[in-house]
Each structure stands twice: as structure tokens, then as C-alpha cells.
C-alpha positions as CSV (number, residue, x, y, z in Angstrom):
1,M,121.7,203.7,-88.9
2,T,120.7,207.8,-89.3
3,Y,117.9,209.7,-87.3
4,R,115.7,208.7,-90.5
5,T,116.1,205.4,-91.0
6,K,115.1,205.1,-87.1
7,R,112.0,207.6,-87.1
8,I,111.0,205.1,-90.2
9,A,111.3,202.0,-87.8
10,G,109.5,203.5,-84.9
11,M,106.6,204.3,-87.0
12,V,106.3,200.8,-88.5
13,L,106.4,199.2,-85.1
14,A,104.0,201.3,-84.1
15,T,101.8,200.5,-86.9
16,T,102.3,196.9,-86.0
17,L,101.4,197.4,-82.5
18,G,98.3,199.3,-83.3
19,F,96.7,196.4,-85.8
20,G,97.6,194.0,-83.0
21,L,95.9,195.7,-80.4
22,S,92.9,196.5,-82.9
23,A,92.7,193.0,-83.5
24,C,92.9,191.9,-80.0
25,G,89.7,194.2,-79.4
26,S,87.4,193.3,-81.9
27,M,88.1,189.6,-81.1
28,N,84.5,189.5,-79.2
29,T,82.8,191.9,-82.1
30,G,78.9,191.2,-81.7
31,E,79.2,190.4,-78.3
32,Q,80.3,192.9,-76.0
33,N,78.6,193.0,-72.7
34,M,79.2,196.6,-71.1
35,S,77.0,196.1,-68.0
36,L,77.0,194.0,-65.3
37,N,73.8,192.2,-66.6
38,S,74.4,188.4,-67.6
39,V,73.2,187.2,-71.0
40,A,73.5,183.1,-69.5
41,Q,69.9,183.5,-68.3
42,P,67.9,180.3,-67.4
43,V,65.5,179.0,-70.8
44,V,62.6,176.2,-69.4
45,E,61.2,173.8,-71.7
46,R,58.0,171.8,-71.4
47,Q,57.5,168.2,-72.9
48,N,54.2,166.4,-73.2
49,F,53.6,162.6,-72.5
50,A,50.4,161.6,-72.7
51,L,48.7,158.0,-72.5
52,D,45.0,156.8,-73.3
53,L,42.5,155.1,-71.6
54,A,39.6,152.9,-72.0
55,T,36.5,154.7,-70.0
56,A,34.0,152.4,-68.8
57,G,30.5,153.7,-67.5
58,N,31.1,156.4,-65.3
59,G,34.7,155.9,-64.7
60,L,37.8,153.8,-64.9
61,A,37.8,150.2,-64.7
62,A,40.4,148.4,-62.1
63,S,43.0,147.1,-64.7
64,E,42.6,150.8,-66.2
65,Q,43.5,152.7,-62.8
66,A,46.4,150.0,-62.6
67,R,47.7,150.9,-65.9
68,L,47.8,154.6,-65.3
69,A,49.4,154.0,-61.7
70,D,52.4,152.0,-63.4
71,W,52.6,154.5,-66.0
72,F,53.2,157.2,-63.2
73,E,55.4,155.0,-61.3
74,T,57.2,154.8,-65.1
75,M,57.5,158.2,-65.4
76,D,58.8,158.8,-61.9
77,L,56.1,161.2,-61.4
78,R,57.4,164.2,-59.0
79,Y,56.9,167.7,-57.7
80,G,56.6,170.1,-60.3
81,D,55.1,167.7,-63.2
82,R,51.4,168.9,-64.3
83,I,48.6,166.4,-64.9
84,A,45.6,167.2,-67.0
85,L,42.8,165.1,-68.3
86,D,41.8,165.3,-72.1
87,D,38.1,163.6,-71.8
88,P,35.8,164.7,-74.7
89,V,33.0,163.3,-72.7
90,G,33.7,165.1,-69.9
91,S,32.9,162.8,-67.5
92,P,33.1,163.2,-63.6
93,G,33.8,159.8,-62.7
94,V,36.8,159.6,-65.2
95,R,38.2,162.8,-63.8
96,R,37.3,161.6,-59.9
97,D,39.6,158.2,-60.6
98,V,42.5,159.8,-62.4
99,A,42.3,162.4,-59.4
100,A,42.5,159.8,-57.2
101,V,45.5,158.0,-58.7
102,A,47.4,161.4,-58.7
103,S,46.7,161.9,-55.7
104,R,49.0,159.4,-54.6
105,Y,51.5,161.0,-55.5
106,G,50.7,164.4,-53.8
107,L,49.5,166.2,-57.3
108,L,46.4,167.7,-58.6
109,L,44.3,167.9,-61.9
110,S,45.2,170.8,-63.9
111,E,41.9,172.7,-65.1
112,T,42.7,172.5,-68.8
113,A,44.9,170.0,-70.7
114,P,47.1,171.1,-73.5
115,V,46.9,170.5,-77.3
116,T,48.0,167.2,-77.7
117,E,48.8,165.1,-81.5
118,G,46.6,162.7,-82.8
119,Y,42.6,161.9,-81.9
120,I,41.2,160.5,-78.6
121,D,39.2,157.4,-80.0
122,P,35.7,157.2,-78.6
123,G,35.5,155.7,-75.4
124,S,38.8,156.6,-74.4
125,A,40.5,159.7,-72.4
126,R,43.9,160.7,-72.1
127,V,45.9,161.9,-69.3
128,V,48.4,164.3,-70.2
129,V,51.9,164.7,-67.7
130,T,53.4,167.9,-68.9
131,R,57.0,168.0,-67.5
132,S,59.4,171.4,-67.5
133,I,63.0,171.3,-68.0
134,A,65.4,175.0,-67.1
135,Y,68.9,174.9,-68.1
136,V,71.3,177.8,-69.2
137,P,72.1,177.1,-73.2
138,D,75.8,177.8,-74.3
139,C,77.3,177.5,-70.8
140,P,79.9,177.0,-69.7
141,V,81.8,179.3,-71.9
142,W,85.5,178.5,-72.5
143,R,86.3,180.8,-75.5
144,D,87.4,183.7,-73.3
145,Q,90.9,181.5,-72.8
146,Y,93.2,184.7,-71.3
147,G,90.6,185.7,-68.8
148,F,90.7,189.5,-69.7
149,Q,89.0,192.1,-71.8
150,V,90.4,194.8,-74.1
151,G,87.4,197.0,-73.9
152,N,86.5,196.3,-70.1
153,Q,83.4,194.0,-71.0
154,T,81.9,191.7,-69.1
155,S,83.1,188.1,-70.0
156,A,81.1,186.4,-72.1
157,G,80.6,183.6,-69.4
158,F,79.6,185.8,-66.6
159,G,76.7,184.4,-64.9
160,C,76.8,180.9,-66.3
161,A,77.8,179.1,-63.1
162,V,74.7,180.9,-60.6
163,N,72.2,180.8,-63.3
164,S,72.9,177.1,-64.2
165,N,72.9,175.9,-60.4
166,I,69.4,178.2,-60.1
167,A,67.8,176.3,-62.9
168,A,69.5,173.0,-61.5
169,M,68.1,173.6,-58.2
170,V,64.6,174.9,-58.6
171,A,62.1,172.2,-57.6
172,D,59.7,173.7,-60.2
173,P,61.2,175.0,-63.4
174,E,57.9,177.1,-64.0
175,H,58.6,179.2,-61.0
176,L,61.2,181.1,-63.5
177,L,58.5,182.3,-65.3
178,N,55.8,182.7,-63.2
179,G,56.8,182.6,-59.5
180,A,54.8,180.6,-57.0
181,S,51.2,181.3,-56.4
182,N,49.6,180.6,-53.3
183,N,46.1,179.5,-52.0
184,G,46.0,183.3,-50.0
185,D,47.9,182.5,-47.0
186,T,50.7,184.2,-45.8
187,V,53.9,182.6,-44.5
188,V,53.1,185.0,-41.2
189,M,49.4,184.0,-41.1
190,T,50.6,180.1,-41.1
191,S,53.1,180.7,-38.5
192,N,50.5,182.5,-36.4
193,R,48.3,179.5,-36.5
194,A,50.8,177.3,-35.3
195,I,51.9,179.8,-32.5
196,G,48.2,180.3,-31.5
197,S,47.5,176.6,-31.3
198,Y,50.6,175.8,-28.9
199,R,49.5,178.9,-26.8
200,D,45.8,177.7,-26.6
201,A,46.7,174.2,-25.7
202,Q,45.5,173.2,-22.1
203,P,48.9,172.7,-19.6
204,T,49.7,169.3,-18.2
205,G,48.9,169.9,-14.7
206,R,45.2,171.6,-15.3
207,G,42.3,170.5,-13.5
208,G,44.5,168.9,-10.3
209,T,45.9,166.6,-12.3
210,T,49.5,166.1,-11.1
211,L,52.8,164.6,-13.0
212,P,53.8,161.0,-12.2
213,E,56.6,160.9,-9.8
214,V,59.7,159.4,-11.2
215,S,62.6,158.4,-9.0
216,S,66.4,158.1,-10.2
217,E,67.1,155.6,-7.5
218,G,67.3,151.8,-8.8
219,D,64.8,149.1,-7.8
């Protein structure tokens, strides 16, 4: 093989390797993430469940209250669910009765009700339970089979594990959108109230009262 032939063969081999690297680098074209920010973020979805109840006078009949309680039990009502009342009449008694049933599950009625399908028949009120779920779509990502990135970009599945666990463990998925609100009391104020109650408590021996004598000897 002459020098010219060797040189041509080397150029062909170099060109072939160049095309191969170029193909590997373009495998994730359009998905390259050159930062350390995760593109796999939790998504919060809401679902509305409605139950129409017959109103009687200024409230709900005992049978309708029992039906509402059974529905809540079937729904497995839990923390994070929103309960709203859509009452065209706006009866305070109906709201009171629905709030009483909801209080058994430690939940309060929302001020406004979401828009639902269909009309509410006259003499009826609609109770709406809004449930939110959080998840990270398109996770996990297994298409990066080789575990390396030619362009040194962040892998497509970066953040799937952490954000999926956060979405699964958060008690109220709505907190991922707006955070948790409070009633104005801070954690420091709450803890100081407990400490103050402990310090203000009267000692057991105050006022001449003596502690009972206990003997370690048997009868």
C-alpha cells in the first residue's frame, strides 16, 4: 500500500468517525438541557364530583344528611379535598347542615363553588367535592440507555425521582401551586403560647399542699 493510498484510507476513516459522533450528538436534538434545572416538574390536576340533595324548608332532611354522609364516606374524604355548596337559593340552613356533615371529616366549606355541568333542579342544592392530584408526566425516562451525554447536557430524566416523590408525598397538592396559607399566627407565636402556658401553670406544692408519700417497701 502506497503513502497516497494510506492517506486516502485515513481520511475516509476520519470522515466515518466524524459522522458517527455527529449522529450520537444529535440523538437528543430538541431536548438538550444545558442547565441544572429539571424540566420534569409536577403537574396538578383537579377533578370535581357533585351530588344533588333535596332541600326541605330551611335545611336538609335527616335522610338527605345521611345520604351526604354516606357519599362522603364513599369518596373517602380526606385532607386536601375542597367542599363547596352550590345553592341557588342561598339558604343559611342548608349551608349549616352541609357544614355540620363536613366537619365530621375535619373539613370546612369553601366560600365559592366551582362551575359544574348541568342545571340544579328547583328545591335542590349541589355539593361539590374538588380533589387534586399531583404527578410528573413522562417520568421516568429510560430512553437514555447509555448513561452519558456527548454534548455534556443534563439527562432527560434528571429530576424525575425527586419531583415524583414530592408530588406523591405532599398532603395537599394545591400547595405545589400556591403554598399553604395560615390564619395569621406564626409558628413562633404558637410555640410561645405553649411555653407560656407551661410557665404560668401553678406548681403542685403551692398553697401548703404536700405530695403523697410513697413507700418502696411492700405491705
